N, C-alpha and C positions, 0 to 999 in steps of 0.2 A: 338445452338440457345437458346434464353432466354425462349421462349414460344413454346410449341408444336403446330404444324399446325393441325387444325381440319381435320379429315378424309373426303375425298370426298364422295358423295352420293354412287358411285360405291363401294368404299372401305367399307362404312358402310353396304351396302347391302350384300356384301360378308361375313362380320363378322356376320351379323344377320342370313344368310343362314347356316353358319357353326355352330352357337349356337342354331339353331332351328330344328335340325333333330329330328325325333320321339324319338330316344333313349335319347338325351340330354334333351328334354322337359320332358320326363318321369322321368329322374333322378332328375331334378330340383324340380318337383312336389313332389317326394317322400322324398326329403331331403330339406324341406323348412328351411330357416334361422330362427333362434329364434328371439325374440324381441331384438331390438337394443337400447342400452342405450347411444349411442354416442351423441344424442341430449342433454341428461342430463349432460354428461361430458362437452360438450361445454358450456352449460348454467352455470355450476359451474366455469369453467375455465375463461370465460369472466368476470364474476362478481368478482371472486377472484383477478384477475389481476387489474381490475379497482379500486375496493374499497381499497385494500391493498396499491396500489401505491398512491392513493389519500391521505391516511393517512400519508404515508411517505412524500409525497410532502407538505402536510399541516404543518407537524412538521418541515421539512427542511425550508419551507418558513418563519416560525416563529423563525428560527435560534435557535432551542432548542438543547439540548445535544443529541448525537447519541444514548445514552441508552434510551431516551424517544422514539426515533424511534422504537427501538427494543420492548419496553414495549407495546406501542400502536399498533404497527404493528402485533405483535404476538397475542395480545388480540383480535384484529379485526379478525385475521386469523382464530382462533378457534371459537370465539363467532359468527361471521357473517356466517362462513362456516357451523356451526351446525344449525344456524337458517334457512339458505337456504335449507339444507338437510331435516329438519323437514317440512318446507313448501312444498317442492317437494313431500315428503312422504305423507303428508295429501292430497295434490292435486291428487296424483295417487290413493290413497285410496278412495277418494270421487268419482273419475271417475269409479273405480271398483264397488263401491256400487250402483252408478247410473245405470250402465250397468246391474248389477244383479237384481236390483229392476224392471227395465224396461222389462228385459227378463221374470221375473216371472209374470209380468202383462200380457205380450203378450201370454205366455203359458196358463195362466188362461183364457184369451179371446178365444184362440183357442179351449180350452177344453169346454167352456160354449157356445160359439156361433161361430162355425167354418164357417158357411155360410157367416157371415159378414166379417170375416177375409179373406176368399177366395175372396170376392168382393174387398177388399183392394188390395190384390195381383193382381187381374185382372186389376184394374185401374192403378196400378203402372206400370205394363208391357205394358198396352195399351199406356201409355204415352211414353214408350220407343220405340214404333213403332210396337209392336206385334199386329197381326190382325187374325181374323178368327180361323182356326184350329191351327195355330201356337200359338196364344194366349191361346187357350183352353188347348193345350198340355203343354205349359209352366206352367200354373197354376196347372195342375194336377201333374206335376213332382215336383214342389216346395212344394206343400201341402201334398205330399205323405210321407214326412219325417218331423216330428214335430220340430226337432232341426233345420233343414235347414229352415223351415218355420219361426220359431222365429228369427233366425239369419238374415233372409232376411228382416223381419219387423224392426229389430234393425237398420239395415243399411239404408234401403230405407225410412222408415217413420220417424225415429228419428235421422238419420245421426250419429249413434253411432257405434264404432267398435265392432265386435263380440268377439274379444280377447282384452287383456289389459296387460300392463307391470306389473312386480312385484314391488310393492311400495318400499320395502326396497332396492332392487337393484338400482332403480332410485335414491333414496336418497344417497346410498353409492357412486354411480358414481358422483353425484353432489358434495358431501363432499370431495371425493378424489381429484377431479379436482380443487376444490377451494383451498385445502391445497397445492397441487403440484405447481400450477401456482401462487397462491397468495403468496407463500413463496419467489418467485423470487425477488420482490422489497426489501424485508427485508434482504435477504441473505448477501449482501456486508457489511451491518452494523453489523450483527451478526458475520460474519467472522472476521471483525476488532476487535470485542470485545473478541473473543475467541482465535484468532490466533496471532502469532508473526509476520507473513507475512501479512502486511496490504495493503489495497487498498488506494491509495493516495487520490482519490476522490470517496468515496462510493456512493454519490448521482448520480454522472455521470454514474458509473457502474450500479447502480440500474435503471437509466433511459434507458440506452441502452439495457440492458437485458430484461427489461419489454417491451420496444418497440418491440423487436424481438418476445417476447411472444404474444403480442397483434396481430402482423401480422400473426403469425403461427396459433393462435386460430381462427382468422378471415378466414384464408384460409381453415381451417377444416370446419368452419361454412358454407362455400359455398356449402357443400354437401346438405344442406337443403334449399338453396335459389337459385333462377335462376340468379346467378351472377358468373363470372369467379373467380377463387380462388384468383388471385392477386387483383381484385377489392374489394372483400369481406375483404381481408387482410388489404388493405389500409384503407378501411372504419372503421374497428375495431380499427386500429392504431390511426386514427384521432380522433375518438370518445373517446377512452381511454385517449389519450393525452390531449384532451380538458378538461376532468374531472380532470386529474392531474394538469393541468395548473390553473384551477379554484381553486382547493384546495390549491395550492402553493400561489396563489394571496391572498386568504382569510387569510392564515397563515401569510403572509407577512404584511397584513393590521392590523392584530390583534397581531402582535409581542409584542407590548407594554403591553399587558395584561398578558403575560407569566411571 
């Protein structure tokens, strides 16, 4: 079969029952997964494939020499990849600094005026449906630990995560993905330049291999969106292909300037 059949409700319930025994729940809570950098990898991979293939398509559309494809493609690969990594690093650092600043402010508020901060917790949990003794007990439990108290305020009042990713790891994931996937469109031209065994139509090979990369990255991206993997793959393929077609068309129109 091309696609897997989704499990029935009964099958899903049995899977959930098997994975929610007290021992398995306890084990999961003790061994929490670390921060995931897959999102940063996908981010770099999509942009690497799109921008590098757009450069290749533009040069091909202008009917320039293959060595120009290599020069511009490799220059874009490293320069744009580094730029994206730096941007991702600065964004992650900014989020980290915002979290730390807000946490420090909340800890200061808790220290200086705990009654007011308790009232905020009380109203937050009252809106969640807590009432009477249950509400009073919830407030007492949360405010009995100042770290938990501050973390709750971060999440509930400011919608900020209590933890954050490591900025340099996010940047490295983005840069690595950009280089790996972004290299695909340039590879057939570089291979022809360096090897005695040549591709007869390097742009065709570049297009096909990049199309496969677009689809694969889109399928991976479906992990973060509410779409089937094949739908996300086709969407990324079409969008990437549209960007490349536009670049090819512009290169063709401006061929006379080369």
